[in-house]
C-alpha positions as CSV (number, residue, x, y, z in Angstrom):
1,X,118.8,127.7,76.1
2,X,116.9,128.9,79.1
3,X,120.0,128.7,81.3
4,X,121.9,131.4,79.3
5,X,120.3,134.8,79.1
6,X,121.2,138.2,77.6
7,X,121.2,141.5,79.5
8,X,122.9,144.1,77.4
9,X,126.5,143.0,77.0
10,X,126.4,140.7,80.0
11,X,125.9,137.0,79.4
12,X,125.7,134.7,82.5
13,X,125.1,131.0,82.6
14,X,123.3,129.6,85.6
15,X,126.5,128.3,87.0
16,X,128.2,131.7,86.6
17,X,125.2,133.4,88.1
18,X,125.2,131.2,91.2
19,X,129.0,131.5,91.8
20,X,128.8,135.3,91.4
21,X,125.9,135.5,93.9
22,X,127.7,133.3,96.4
23,X,130.7,135.6,96.1
24,X,128.5,138.6,96.7
25,X,129.3,139.9,93.2
26,X,126.9,141.5,90.7
27,X,124.5,139.2,88.9
28,X,122.3,139.7,85.9
29,X,119.3,138.3,87.9
30,X,118.8,136.5,91.2
31,X,119.7,132.8,91.0
32,X,116.8,130.5,91.6
33,X,116.8,127.0,93.2
34,X,114.1,124.5,93.3
35,X,114.7,120.8,94.1
36,X,118.5,120.7,94.3
37,X,118.4,119.4,97.9
38,X,116.0,117.6,100.3
39,X,115.3,120.9,102.0
40,X,114.8,123.1,99.0
41,X,112.2,121.0,97.1
42,X,108.5,120.7,96.5
43,X,106.0,118.1,97.7
44,X,105.1,115.7,95.0
45,X,101.4,116.6,95.1
46,X,102.1,120.3,94.5
47,X,104.7,119.4,91.8
48,X,102.0,117.4,89.9
49,X,99.4,120.2,90.1
50,X,102.0,122.8,89.0
51,X,103.2,120.7,86.0
52,X,99.6,120.1,84.9
53,X,98.8,123.8,85.1
54,X,101.8,124.6,83.0
55,X,100.8,122.1,80.4
56,X,103.9,120.0,80.9
57,X,102.0,116.8,81.7
58,X,98.4,115.6,81.6
59,X,96.4,115.2,84.8
60,X,96.8,111.4,84.6
61,X,100.5,111.4,84.1
62,X,102.6,110.6,87.2
63,X,105.6,112.4,88.6
64,X,108.5,110.7,90.5
65,X,108.9,110.7,94.2
66,X,112.6,111.2,94.6
67,X,112.6,111.5,98.4
68,X,110.2,108.9,99.8
69,X,110.6,110.1,103.4
70,X,109.6,113.7,102.7
71,X,107.6,112.8,99.6
72,X,109.4,115.3,97.4
73,X,108.9,115.3,93.7
74,X,111.5,115.2,90.9
75,X,112.2,118.6,89.4
76,X,113.0,117.4,85.9
77,X,114.6,119.1,83.0
78,X,111.3,120.2,81.4
79,X,110.3,122.1,84.6
80,X,113.8,123.4,85.2
81,X,113.8,125.0,81.8
82,X,110.2,126.3,82.0
83,X,110.9,128.1,85.3
84,X,114.5,129.1,84.5
85,X,115.9,127.3,87.5
86,X,119.7,127.7,88.0
87,X,120.5,124.6,90.1
88,X,120.7,120.9,89.8
89,X,121.6,118.2,92.3
90,X,124.4,115.7,92.0
91,X,122.2,112.5,92.3
92,X,122.7,109.9,95.0
93,X,122.1,106.2,94.8
94,X,120.0,105.6,97.9
95,X,117.4,107.2,100.2
96,X,116.6,107.5,103.9
97,X,115.0,104.0,104.0
98,X,118.2,102.4,102.7
99,X,117.0,101.3,99.3
100,X,117.7,102.8,95.8
101,X,115.4,104.9,93.8
102,X,115.2,102.5,90.9
103,X,112.6,100.3,89.0
104,X,109.8,102.8,89.3
105,X,106.2,101.7,89.8
106,X,102.9,103.5,89.8
107,X,101.0,104.5,92.9
108,X,98.5,107.2,94.0
109,X,98.6,109.4,97.1
110,X,95.6,109.5,99.3
111,X,94.5,112.7,97.5
112,X,94.6,110.8,94.2
113,X,97.9,112.3,92.9
114,X,99.4,109.8,90.4
115,X,103.1,109.2,91.2
116,X,106.0,106.8,90.5
117,X,107.8,105.3,93.5
118,X,110.9,103.1,93.8
119,X,110.3,99.4,93.5
120,X,110.9,98.7,97.2
121,X,108.6,101.5,98.4
122,X,105.7,99.8,100.1
123,X,102.3,100.7,98.6
124,X,100.1,98.2,100.4
125,X,98.2,99.7,103.3
126,X,97.9,98.0,106.7
127,X,94.5,97.2,108.2
128,X,94.0,100.8,109.2
129,X,94.8,102.2,105.8
130,X,98.3,103.5,106.8
131,X,101.3,103.1,104.5
132,X,104.3,101.5,106.3
133,X,107.8,101.7,105.1
134,X,110.5,99.2,105.9
135,X,114.3,99.4,106.3
136,X,115.9,98.5,102.9
137,X,112.4,97.8,101.7
138,X,112.4,94.5,103.5
139,X,109.1,93.6,105.1
140,X,110.8,91.0,107.3
141,X,112.0,93.9,109.4
142,X,109.9,96.0,111.7
143,X,108.5,99.1,109.9
144,X,110.6,102.3,110.3
145,X,108.1,104.9,109.1
146,X,104.4,105.4,108.6
147,X,102.3,107.6,106.3
148,X,99.0,107.9,108.2
149,X,95.8,107.2,106.3
150,X,95.0,110.4,104.4
151,X,98.4,111.9,105.1
152,X,101.1,113.4,102.8
153,X,104.3,112.5,104.6
154,X,106.0,109.7,106.5
155,X,106.5,109.9,110.2
156,X,109.5,108.0,111.7
157,X,108.6,105.1,114.0
158,X,110.7,104.9,117.1
159,X,111.7,101.2,117.4
160,X,114.1,101.6,120.3
161,X,113.1,103.8,123.3
162,X,114.8,102.2,126.2
163,X,118.4,103.3,126.7
164,X,120.7,100.9,128.6
165,X,123.7,102.9,129.7
166,X,126.1,100.0,129.8
167,X,125.3,99.2,126.2
168,X,125.8,102.7,124.8
169,X,128.7,102.7,122.3
170,X,130.0,105.1,119.7
171,X,129.9,102.2,117.2
172,X,126.2,101.5,117.8
173,X,125.3,105.2,117.6
174,X,127.1,105.7,114.4
175,X,126.2,102.5,112.6
176,X,124.6,104.2,109.6
177,X,127.6,106.5,109.0
178,X,130.1,104.6,106.7
179,X,132.9,105.3,104.4
180,X,131.8,105.7,100.8
181,X,132.2,102.6,98.7
182,X,133.8,102.5,95.2
183,X,130.5,102.1,93.5
184,X,129.2,105.3,95.0
185,X,132.4,107.2,94.2
186,X,132.4,106.1,90.6
187,X,128.7,107.1,90.3
188,X,129.5,110.6,91.7
189,X,132.4,110.9,89.4
190,X,130.5,110.1,86.2
191,X,127.4,112.1,87.2
192,X,129.5,115.2,88.1
193,X,131.4,115.0,84.8
194,X,128.1,114.6,82.9
195,X,126.4,117.6,84.6
196,X,129.5,119.8,84.4
197,X,130.1,119.0,80.8
198,X,126.5,118.9,79.4
199,X,124.8,121.6,81.5
200,X,125.5,125.1,82.7
201,X,123.6,124.6,86.0
202,X,125.1,125.2,89.4
203,X,125.7,121.7,90.9
204,X,124.7,121.0,94.4
205,X,125.9,118.0,96.4
206,X,123.6,116.9,99.3
207,X,126.5,116.0,101.6
208,X,128.5,113.1,102.9
209,X,127.8,110.6,105.7
210,X,129.1,111.9,109.0
211,X,128.9,115.7,108.7
212,X,125.3,116.1,109.5
213,X,125.5,116.2,113.3
214,X,122.3,115.7,115.2
215,X,119.9,115.9,112.3
216,X,116.8,114.7,114.2
217,X,115.3,113.1,111.0
218,X,118.3,110.7,111.1
219,X,118.2,109.8,114.8
220,X,115.6,107.0,114.5
221,X,117.7,105.2,111.8
222,X,114.9,104.6,109.3
223,X,117.3,102.7,107.0
224,X,118.6,100.4,109.7
225,X,117.1,97.0,110.3
226,X,117.8,97.1,114.1
227,X,118.9,100.5,115.3
228,X,120.9,100.6,118.5
229,X,121.8,103.4,120.8
230,X,119.8,106.6,121.5
231,X,117.0,106.5,118.8
232,X,114.1,108.3,120.5
233,X,113.7,112.1,119.7
234,X,113.1,113.2,123.3
235,X,115.9,111.1,124.7
236,X,118.3,112.4,122.1
237,X,117.7,116.0,123.0
238,X,118.0,115.2,126.7
239,X,121.2,113.4,126.0
240,X,122.8,116.6,124.6
241,X,122.8,117.8,128.2
242,X,122.9,114.6,130.3
243,X,125.4,112.6,128.2
244,X,127.6,115.3,126.8
245,X,130.9,113.4,126.8
246,X,129.3,110.5,125.0
247,X,127.7,112.8,122.4
248,X,131.1,114.5,121.9
249,X,132.7,111.1,121.2
250,X,129.9,110.3,118.8
251,X,130.4,113.7,117.0
252,X,134.1,113.1,116.9
253,X,133.7,109.7,115.2
254,X,131.1,111.2,112.8
255,X,133.5,114.0,111.9
256,X,136.4,111.6,111.2
257,X,134.1,109.7,108.8
258,X,132.9,112.9,107.2
259,X,136.5,114.1,106.6
260,X,137.5,110.8,105.0
261,X,134.4,110.9,102.8
262,X,135.1,114.5,101.8
263,X,138.5,113.5,100.7
264,X,137.1,110.7,98.6
265,X,134.4,112.8,97.1
266,X,136.9,115.5,96.1
267,X,139.1,112.9,94.5
268,X,136.1,111.8,92.5
269,X,134.4,115.1,91.5
270,X,137.0,117.8,92.1
271,X,135.7,121.3,91.7
272,X,132.9,120.4,89.3
273,X,130.3,120.9,92.1
274,X,129.8,124.4,93.6
275,X,127.9,123.7,96.9
276,X,127.9,121.0,99.5
277,X,125.3,120.6,102.3
278,X,127.2,120.1,105.6
279,X,124.4,120.3,108.2
280,X,120.6,120.1,108.3
281,X,120.1,120.0,112.1
282,X,117.6,122.5,113.4
283,X,118.9,124.8,116.1
284,X,115.9,127.0,116.4
285,X,112.2,126.8,117.3
286,X,109.5,129.1,116.2
287,X,110.2,131.5,119.1
288,X,113.9,131.1,120.0
289,X,116.9,128.8,120.0
290,X,116.4,125.1,120.4
291,X,119.6,124.8,122.3
292,X,121.7,127.4,124.0
293,X,124.6,129.3,122.4
294,X,126.9,127.8,125.0
295,X,125.8,124.2,124.1
296,X,126.3,124.9,120.4
297,X,129.8,126.2,121.1
298,X,130.7,123.2,123.2
299,X,129.1,120.3,121.2
300,X,128.8,121.4,117.6
301,X,131.0,124.3,116.7
302,X,134.4,122.7,116.9
303,X,133.3,119.8,114.6
304,X,131.6,122.2,112.2
305,X,134.8,124.2,112.0
306,X,136.9,121.1,111.3
307,X,134.7,120.1,108.4
308,X,134.3,123.6,106.9
309,X,138.0,124.3,107.3
310,X,138.8,121.2,105.3
311,X,136.4,122.2,102.5
312,X,137.7,125.7,102.3
313,X,141.4,124.6,102.4
314,X,141.0,121.9,99.7
315,X,138.2,123.0,97.4
316,X,136.3,125.9,95.9
317,X,133.0,124.5,97.3
318,X,130.7,126.7,99.4
319,X,129.4,125.1,102.6
320,X,125.6,125.1,103.2
321,X,123.8,124.9,106.6
322,X,120.1,124.3,106.9
323,X,118.7,125.2,110.3
324,X,115.1,126.2,110.8
325,X,113.6,128.6,113.4
326,X,114.6,131.6,115.3
327,X,118.4,131.4,115.1
328,X,119.3,135.1,115.1
329,X,121.6,134.9,118.2
330,X,123.5,132.0,116.8
331,X,124.4,133.6,113.4
332,X,127.8,134.9,114.6
333,X,128.8,131.5,115.7
334,X,127.7,129.9,112.5
335,X,129.8,132.4,110.6
336,X,132.8,131.7,112.8
337,X,132.2,128.0,112.3
338,X,132.8,128.6,108.6
339,X,129.4,128.3,106.9
340,X,129.0,130.2,103.7
341,X,125.3,129.6,103.0
342,X,122.3,130.0,105.4
343,X,119.1,128.2,104.7
344,X,116.0,128.2,105.0
345,X,116.0,131.8,106.4
346,X,112.8,131.3,108.3
347,X,111.4,134.8,108.2
348,X,108.2,133.6,110.0
349,X,110.1,132.9,113.2
350,X,110.8,135.3,116.0
351,X,113.7,137.8,115.5
352,X,114.1,136.8,111.9
353,X,113.2,140.2,110.2
354,X,114.5,140.1,106.6
355,X,115.8,143.7,106.7
356,X,117.7,143.2,109.9
357,X,119.2,139.8,108.7
358,X,120.4,141.3,105.4
359,X,121.8,144.5,107.0
360,X,123.7,142.7,109.8
361,X,124.7,139.4,108.2
362,X,124.4,139.9,104.5
363,X,128.2,140.4,104.2
364,X,128.8,137.0,105.9
365,X,126.2,134.7,104.4
366,X,124.5,133.9,101.1
367,X,120.9,133.7,102.0
368,X,119.5,130.6,100.3
369,X,115.8,130.8,101.1
370,X,113.5,133.3,102.7
371,X,111.8,133.9,99.4
372,X,108.2,133.3,100.6
373,X,106.6,132.4,103.8
374,X,105.6,128.8,103.5
375,X,103.8,128.7,106.9
376,X,101.2,131.4,106.0
377,X,101.4,133.4,102.8
378,X,102.0,130.6,100.3
379,X,99.4,128.1,101.5
380,X,96.8,130.5,102.9
381,X,97.3,133.9,101.3
382,X,95.8,135.2,98.0
383,X,97.8,135.1,94.7
384,X,98.3,138.9,95.0
385,X,99.7,138.5,98.5
386,X,102.1,135.9,97.3
387,X,103.3,138.2,94.5
388,X,103.8,141.1,96.8
389,X,105.7,139.1,99.4
390,X,108.0,137.7,96.7
391,X,108.7,141.1,95.3
392,X,109.5,142.6,98.7
393,X,111.8,139.7,99.8
394,X,113.7,139.8,96.5
395,X,114.2,143.5,97.0
396,X,115.5,143.0,100.5
397,X,117.6,139.9,100.2
398,X,118.8,140.6,96.6
399,X,120.4,143.9,97.6
400,X,124.2,143.7,96.9
401,X,123.9,140.1,95.7
402,X,124.4,137.2,98.1
403,X,121.0,135.7,97.6
404,X,119.6,132.6,96.0
405,X,115.8,132.5,95.7
406,X,114.2,129.6,97.4
407,X,111.2,129.3,99.6
408,X,111.4,128.9,103.4
409,X,112.1,125.2,103.4
410,X,110.3,122.8,101.1
411,X,107.0,123.8,99.4
412,X,104.5,121.7,101.4
413,X,101.4,119.8,100.3
414,X,98.0,121.4,99.7
415,X,99.2,124.8,98.4
416,X,96.6,126.1,95.9
417,X,97.8,125.9,92.4
418,X,96.8,129.5,91.8
419,X,99.3,130.5,94.5
420,X,102.0,128.2,93.0
421,X,101.5,129.9,89.6
422,X,101.6,133.4,91.2
423,X,104.7,132.4,93.1
424,X,106.7,131.4,90.0
425,X,105.4,134.2,87.8
426,X,106.5,136.7,90.5
427,X,110.0,135.1,90.7
428,X,110.4,135.3,86.9
429,X,109.3,139.0,86.9
430,X,111.1,140.4,89.9
431,X,114.4,138.4,89.9
432,X,115.1,140.0,86.5
433,X,113.8,143.5,87.0
434,X,115.4,144.1,90.4
């Protein structure tokens, strides 16, 4: 099996390798993640070209779109074994548009990539050639997202811009965050048991409703028929300053929901999972923090601490935060808030030098990402430049363990297949020899 390898007298399964790396213990090779979360995946067009180049499928054979919002492709068992990937996701029943990924049907992207999409995914363009998506896949509602003609992703559509102060309520703002139903819990229970029993992969859970405070992708409520409250991006960010007390009340309610959901999930899956994603809100821009340290400490940190403390007190799970951008000044606070894993480690942003990050914060965090620059090197560099960057970053972040190889965020569309092959060949070579 590809998930068990031999190095001298040292055998490590993928799960053992991941656990050891997250505990900053020696590993036989660097753990490798692709596709275990919605922020560590690969665009379906690149996935298709990669699988064709590896001989895993024919050019006409489709691949599944498992995240219709971000248009991420399914990293299946064949690819997982071919690339020696160490991780797998605990599946979920629904997606961002509020319908299930079931009853697959064929479709083609604008660039001709053949794919399979869920039954309720709208494939019929409007009069301008755009693809609109609808809450719960129901066309009687106003569309909640749009893939522009010729595009590769969906953009949320803001259906509610005006904010009426007297109508702002915590209930309206947290409508989409609910307590897990028995159907979901039994699904998680059976899937966790199956994956834990039948595979040796590290199992990643994408998180529970309520913990992901201020993830801007969720603000428009793409799965809600009629979202209420503050649903415009700009208004939301302004509200972090102008409506602090209201936002605190919203976060408090979300956190209570998250804690209840965490208890239910733990009852269902126990310690069969190894990692849980707690937050995917971005706190950094390309050149600096998106919000001030003081604002993070006042609005976010107390709630992050509550959730992380519960996880650490009751489980063996490691807690994962995804936050893009230049977040160097915020890292001590994220550590104090209890996060174990930092992603995507955006080395292309200001003040995010890999050597400095590893030297100063390597004892605190597992760096899950930072494996290749997806803004510049991977899409625009040469195959040799991709190889050299991967080698250098494995050497830096892999020192003294505490590193899981993943790109900086998802692998985006339009990456040359030659660069994709160079990327994965380099990972195979240098994660073992380092």
